[in-house]
Each structure stands twice: as structure tokens, then as C-alpha cells.
Backbone bond lengths (Angstrom), bond angles and torsions (degrees), N, CA, C in turn:
res aa  C-N    CA-C-N  psi(-1)  N-CA   C-N-CA  omega(-1)  CA-C   N-CA-C  phi
1 T - - - 1.397 - - 1.611 112.86 -
2 S 1.331 115.17 -15.26 1.446 116.07 168.92 1.518 116.00 -67.10
3 I 1.347 113.89 -32.14 1.442 121.61 175.54 1.507 113.93 -64.02
4 V 1.381 109.43 -42.97 1.502 116.06 175.54 1.431 114.24 -66.36
5 G 1.300 121.79 -34.35 1.417 124.99 176.11 1.510 112.78 -69.92
6 G 1.322 112.17 -35.28 1.447 115.73 174.15 1.531 117.81 -69.73
7 V 1.288 115.17 -34.18 1.501 123.48 173.30 1.627 106.84 -61.87
8 I 1.319 112.55 -50.35 1.514 112.76 179.93 1.501 114.65 -64.06
9 C 1.323 115.72 -37.54 1.478 118.18 172.31 1.473 112.93 -59.63
10 G 1.243 115.94 -46.15 1.556 126.91 179.46 1.529 112.79 -54.81
11 F 1.287 111.65 -51.26 1.489 119.25 -177.84 1.636 107.93 -68.73
12 A 1.297 113.63 -40.33 1.542 114.12 179.09 1.608 110.69 -64.11
13 A 1.295 112.51 -39.67 1.441 119.41 -172.33 1.530 114.18 -74.56
14 H 1.397 115.54 -8.57 1.376 118.28 -179.00 1.553 115.15 -63.08
15 P 1.292 120.40 133.26 1.424 122.12 -178.60 1.473 114.98 -62.81
16 R 1.361 114.97 134.28 1.414 121.64 -179.17 1.563 115.13 -98.80
17 K 1.353 117.69 -20.71 1.413 125.21 -174.28 1.610 108.01 -112.90
18 E 1.278 116.25 158.90 1.471 118.35 171.71 1.514 108.63 -73.85
19 G 1.407 113.49 141.89 1.398 121.21 178.33 1.560 112.28 84.68
20 Q 1.346 117.41 -6.84 1.443 120.93 179.90 1.475 113.62 -89.17
21 I 1.321 122.23 125.42 1.454 120.65 -170.82 1.610 106.94 -86.29
22 I 1.198 121.09 -41.90 1.435 125.90 175.14 1.463 113.05 -145.71
23 S 1.292 114.35 142.35 1.544 122.72 -178.10 1.581 107.63 -89.69
24 W 1.203 117.75 89.01 1.509 120.23 -179.25 1.518 111.97 -69.90
25 Q 1.371 113.58 -33.29 1.428 117.13 -178.79 1.498 113.60 -59.78
26 W 1.355 117.25 -44.18 1.442 125.51 178.93 1.464 111.75 -68.28
27 A 1.374 114.99 -40.19 1.453 117.11 176.72 1.515 113.84 -62.17
28 L 1.275 113.52 -38.20 1.451 119.34 177.77 1.514 113.81 -70.90
29 I 1.369 118.09 -38.06 1.403 124.08 175.66 1.567 111.20 -61.09
30 F 1.294 119.33 -39.91 1.473 123.73 -177.85 1.550 108.90 -90.83
31 S 1.351 118.39 0.61 1.543 120.08 -174.32 1.574 111.23 -62.36
32 P 1.291 124.78 -27.21 1.495 121.56 173.62 1.536 111.60 -62.39
33 L 1.349 116.34 -40.24 1.419 120.61 178.99 1.542 116.11 -67.05
34 W 1.502 109.35 -56.71 1.544 108.14 -176.17 1.552 108.96 -73.58
35 G 1.367 115.46 -27.89 1.527 117.94 177.35 1.464 114.55 -62.07
36 M 1.348 117.49 -38.48 1.393 123.33 177.30 1.524 108.19 -67.98
37 L 1.263 119.30 -50.55 1.416 122.29 176.55 1.578 117.14 -53.48
38 F 1.315 110.47 -47.03 1.466 119.26 -174.62 1.520 112.49 -78.25
39 I 1.328 118.00 -43.83 1.516 124.04 -175.27 1.557 112.47 -88.78
40 A 1.299 118.51 -49.09 1.459 120.05 -170.87 1.559 106.43 -85.25
41 F 1.264 120.90 -37.64 1.464 119.59 -173.30 1.526 108.92 -101.91
42 G 1.315 117.20 -18.44 1.599 119.02 -174.22 1.578 108.09 -96.46
43 I 1.316 109.57 -66.45 1.414 117.37 -172.13 1.530 115.74 -82.27
44 G 1.355 116.51 -34.85 1.506 122.51 -176.74 1.527 110.82 -58.18
45 P 1.351 118.37 -48.70 1.538 117.09 -178.73 1.536 112.44 -66.36
46 V 1.297 118.30 -30.76 1.473 122.46 -177.84 1.532 108.12 -67.96
47 V 1.427 109.99 -53.60 1.416 112.88 -174.68 1.634 112.42 -69.19
48 S 1.327 117.53 -22.23 1.434 115.07 177.89 1.552 112.99 -80.62
49 R 1.383 117.05 -20.65 1.397 118.89 -179.08 1.498 115.95 -97.17
50 T 1.300 121.52 -25.87 1.427 121.37 -176.05 1.494 112.06 -148.41
51 A 1.334 116.81 156.05 1.378 123.50 175.70 1.512 116.03 -98.10
52 D 1.380 119.33 5.25 1.435 128.79 177.04 1.548 108.56 -65.77
53 W 1.270 110.21 143.59 1.564 119.20 173.58 1.560 112.89 -80.28
54 L 1.332 118.87 -30.97 1.447 119.05 -173.08 1.529 115.97 -62.96
55 P 1.310 121.21 -48.98 1.470 120.16 171.95 1.562 114.11 -53.50
56 L 1.259 112.26 -45.01 1.497 113.97 175.57 1.459 118.96 -62.02
57 F 1.382 113.60 -35.74 1.451 120.30 174.38 1.473 108.08 -70.17
58 R 1.191 122.01 -40.39 1.530 125.31 176.03 1.479 114.95 -54.91
59 N 1.289 113.40 -45.95 1.416 121.07 177.11 1.513 115.80 -67.14
60 V 1.327 117.50 -41.06 1.440 119.83 175.65 1.513 109.97 -67.98
61 A 1.294 116.76 -40.49 1.465 123.85 -177.86 1.564 104.35 -65.25
62 G 1.212 123.40 -46.78 1.498 127.33 177.47 1.410 110.64 -57.05
63 F 1.343 121.96 -45.78 1.433 129.26 177.77 1.554 108.07 -60.36
64 M 1.262 120.08 -46.63 1.475 125.48 -173.70 1.647 107.20 -69.55
65 I 1.293 112.01 -46.16 1.513 117.75 -177.98 1.571 108.41 -62.78
66 G 1.328 117.20 -49.88 1.438 123.25 172.34 1.479 114.07 -47.82
67 A 1.316 114.95 -54.41 1.531 116.89 -177.31 1.430 109.81 -64.44
68 L 1.346 122.50 -42.27 1.442 126.47 -178.43 1.607 109.43 -61.15
69 V 1.224 117.13 -44.56 1.433 119.30 -175.47 1.563 108.53 -70.69
70 A 1.269 114.88 -41.84 1.513 116.55 176.04 1.432 114.11 -68.30
71 F 1.341 119.99 -34.20 1.485 124.22 179.36 1.534 108.32 -70.51
72 L 1.305 119.68 -38.85 1.566 119.39 -175.40 1.542 111.38 -96.95
73 S 1.320 120.04 -1.35 1.489 117.16 -179.85 1.537 113.73 -70.37
74 P 1.337 118.95 -37.17 1.521 117.77 175.93 1.541 114.41 -64.39
75 T 1.321 111.56 -23.20 1.497 117.02 179.73 1.494 108.64 -72.48
76 F 1.232 121.61 -41.77 1.396 121.89 173.53 1.443 120.94 -68.01
77 T 1.416 119.20 -29.79 1.424 124.03 -179.74 1.536 113.66 -86.56
78 R 1.251 112.97 -10.89 1.469 121.99 -179.92 1.483 107.09 -69.03
79 S 1.375 119.59 121.79 1.432 120.87 177.43 1.509 112.14 -91.84
80 T 1.265 112.62 143.19 1.442 117.96 -179.98 1.584 103.56 -114.48
81 P 1.385 113.10 140.03 1.470 118.61 -179.99 1.527 106.91 -66.44
82 S 1.414 113.06 137.36 1.443 115.62 -179.26 1.494 107.62 -92.58
83 E 1.285 116.96 147.46 1.399 120.59 178.14 1.542 107.77 -100.00
84 T 1.316 116.80 121.15 1.441 122.00 177.60 1.494 114.25 -128.34
């Protein structure tokens, strides 16, 4: 569920205007959704069950990778007109 939260955060933070690096407003608007998926359903059960760092690291890494993939995916699908 941490990965799904990261994907939602990444899509929400994708810039909507030219010259904008990240859309913090949309990321904050969707923060209850991705925050609940990441914290309550991702990190919460891990912290309550074990004191190991590896599962916690996996959840944080999954969130970050999901957010990065979702944030960068529209960049790769955007077509640029070719000059011939």
C-alpha cells in the first residue's frame, strides 16, 4: 500500500503549468489519501509488529520509488514535435 500511496502522491505532484517544477498544492490536496495509504496502512502495521529497520526501509523506499515513477511517467509519454 505504500507503493500505491507513492503513485498517488507522484501523480498529484506532477506540474500543471509551464515553468513549475512540482505542484505542491495538488500534492497537499491529495495528502489525506496518500498519507493514509503510506502511514496508516504502510508504516503503521510494520512499526506495531516489529522493531526491525528493514521492513520500514522497504516501505519508505517503495513509497519514494512509486512517487518518482508516477511523477516522471508523463515526462516520458509527452511527445515532442520532430523537426524535419
